[in-house]
C-alpha positions as CSV (number, residue, x, y, z in Angstrom):
1,M,-86.6,-5.4,-82.3
2,E,-86.9,-7.5,-79.0
3,I,-85.0,-11.5,-78.7
4,K,-85.5,-12.7,-75.0
5,V,-82.8,-15.0,-73.9
6,T,-82.7,-17.1,-70.8
7,T,-79.3,-18.5,-69.5
8,N,-78.9,-21.0,-66.4
9,N,-75.5,-20.1,-65.4
10,L,-72.5,-18.3,-65.3
11,S,-70.8,-19.9,-68.5
12,A,-74.2,-20.2,-71.0
13,T,-74.0,-15.9,-69.7
14,Q,-70.8,-15.9,-70.9
15,T,-71.7,-17.9,-74.4
16,L,-74.0,-16.1,-74.8
17,G,-72.2,-12.5,-75.1
18,E,-69.7,-14.1,-77.1
19,L,-72.0,-15.4,-79.7
20,I,-72.5,-11.5,-80.2
21,G,-69.7,-10.1,-79.4
22,K,-68.0,-12.3,-82.6
23,N,-70.6,-10.2,-85.1
24,L,-69.7,-7.0,-84.2
25,K,-68.8,-4.5,-86.6
26,G,-66.7,-1.8,-83.9
27,D,-69.4,0.8,-83.6
28,E,-71.7,-0.2,-81.6
29,T,-73.2,0.6,-77.9
30,F,-74.7,-2.0,-75.4
31,A,-76.5,-0.5,-72.7
32,L,-76.8,-3.3,-69.9
33,V,-79.6,-2.7,-66.7
34,A,-79.2,-5.1,-64.2
35,E,-79.0,-5.0,-59.9
36,L,-76.1,-5.6,-58.1
37,G,-74.9,-9.0,-59.0
38,G,-77.1,-9.6,-62.5
39,G,-74.7,-10.6,-64.7
40,K,-73.8,-7.5,-66.6
41,T,-69.8,-8.1,-66.1
42,S,-70.0,-12.5,-66.9
43,F,-72.3,-10.6,-70.2
44,T,-69.1,-8.4,-71.0
45,Q,-66.5,-10.8,-70.6
46,G,-68.5,-12.9,-73.4
47,L,-68.6,-10.2,-75.2
48,A,-64.9,-9.9,-74.9
49,R,-64.2,-13.4,-75.8
50,G,-66.2,-12.5,-79.1
51,L,-64.3,-9.9,-80.0
52,G,-60.9,-12.2,-79.5
53,I,-59.9,-10.6,-75.8
54,K,-58.2,-12.8,-74.1
55,K,-57.6,-10.4,-70.8
56,I,-59.7,-11.5,-68.2
57,V,-62.3,-8.6,-68.1
58,I,-63.3,-7.3,-64.8
59,S,-66.0,-4.6,-63.3
60,P,-64.8,-0.9,-63.5
61,T,-66.5,0.4,-60.5
62,F,-63.8,2.2,-59.4
63,V,-61.9,3.0,-62.3
64,L,-64.7,4.4,-64.6
65,E,-62.9,2.2,-68.0
66,R,-61.8,0.1,-68.8
67,I,-60.2,-0.5,-72.5
68,Y,-59.2,-3.9,-74.2
69,K,-57.8,-4.4,-77.6
70,S,-59.0,-6.6,-80.1
71,R,-60.1,-6.3,-83.9
72,H,-62.5,-3.9,-82.5
73,P,-61.3,-1.8,-79.5
74,L,-63.8,-2.5,-76.4
75,H,-64.5,0.7,-73.9
76,H,-66.0,-1.1,-70.6
77,F,-67.9,1.7,-68.7
78,D,-69.2,1.5,-65.7
79,M,-72.2,4.5,-64.5
80,Y,-73.1,3.1,-60.8
81,R,-71.1,6.4,-59.1
82,I,-71.6,9.1,-61.7
83,E,-74.4,11.5,-62.2
84,A,-76.5,12.2,-65.5
85,S,-75.1,15.5,-65.7
86,D,-71.2,14.2,-65.3
87,A,-71.4,12.2,-68.3
88,D,-69.6,14.0,-70.8
89,S,-66.3,14.4,-68.3
90,T,-65.8,10.6,-69.0
91,G,-64.9,10.5,-71.9
92,L,-67.7,8.2,-72.9
93,L,-69.2,10.5,-75.3
94,D,-66.3,11.2,-77.5
95,I,-66.0,7.5,-78.5
96,L,-69.4,6.4,-78.8
97,G,-69.5,4.8,-82.7
98,E,-66.0,4.7,-82.9
99,A,-65.7,1.3,-80.3
100,V,-67.6,-0.9,-79.1
101,V,-68.5,0.1,-75.9
102,V,-70.6,-1.4,-73.3
103,V,-72.1,0.9,-70.3
104,E,-73.3,-1.0,-66.5
105,W,-75.9,1.3,-65.0
106,A,-76.6,2.8,-68.2
107,E,-79.9,4.0,-67.1
108,K,-78.5,6.7,-65.4
109,I,-77.1,8.5,-68.9
110,K,-80.3,7.2,-70.7
111,S,-80.9,10.7,-72.7
112,Q,-77.2,10.8,-73.9
113,L,-76.9,7.6,-75.4
114,P,-77.5,7.2,-79.1
115,D,-80.2,6.0,-80.9
116,D,-79.0,2.7,-82.1
117,T,-77.7,1.6,-78.5
118,I,-78.2,-2.0,-78.0
119,W,-80.4,-1.9,-74.6
120,V,-79.3,-5.4,-72.8
121,T,-81.7,-5.9,-69.5
122,I,-81.1,-8.4,-67.2
123,K,-83.4,-9.9,-65.1
124,V,-82.5,-12.3,-62.0
125,M,-85.0,-15.3,-62.2
126,G,-83.3,-17.5,-59.9
127,E,-79.4,-18.2,-58.0
128,N,-77.8,-18.8,-61.5
129,E,-80.7,-18.2,-64.2
130,R,-80.7,-15.0,-66.0
131,E,-83.3,-13.5,-68.5
132,F,-81.8,-11.1,-71.0
133,I,-84.0,-9.0,-72.6
134,F,-82.6,-7.3,-75.6
135,E,-84.3,-4.5,-77.0
136,Y,-82.4,-2.6,-80.4
137,P,-83.1,-0.9,-83.7
138,E,-83.5,-2.9,-86.9
139,N,-79.9,-1.4,-88.0
140,R,-78.6,-3.7,-85.1
141,N,-79.9,-7.0,-86.4
142,Y,-76.7,-8.3,-87.5
143,A,-75.7,-8.8,-83.6
144,F,-78.2,-11.4,-82.7
145,K,-77.7,-13.7,-86.3
146,N,-76.2,-16.5,-83.9
147,V,-78.6,-15.9,-81.0
148,K,-81.7,-18.5,-80.3
């Protein structure tokens, strides 16, 4: 299935993530694909807010993974500096299906992600405008019930 949503500012991007985060069951994997500064972390901040996370969510670029506790744990990974062959050493593959997992630069490890991964392609349309393209299997449809 596919949904396209356009946001016009940072707040709208975070709100989009929050709407989705409120619907999660705790075993979802989000694969984020965008250029540098494309909105990956901003979307994840909203997703975290929807999960009830109060801490400030920042990109895990230099630490590889950040973990946030909430009603469903959120594991936020950044694969920018990782080669596909090294993905198993990150701990990512061990937690898939057991937490909400967000993977920035997920295209680098595409073949290692589960079939029911929610792919989020973010296109920069202007200085603040982003087009989000969500591709997901039917069994993940519940995550988007509040998204129009």
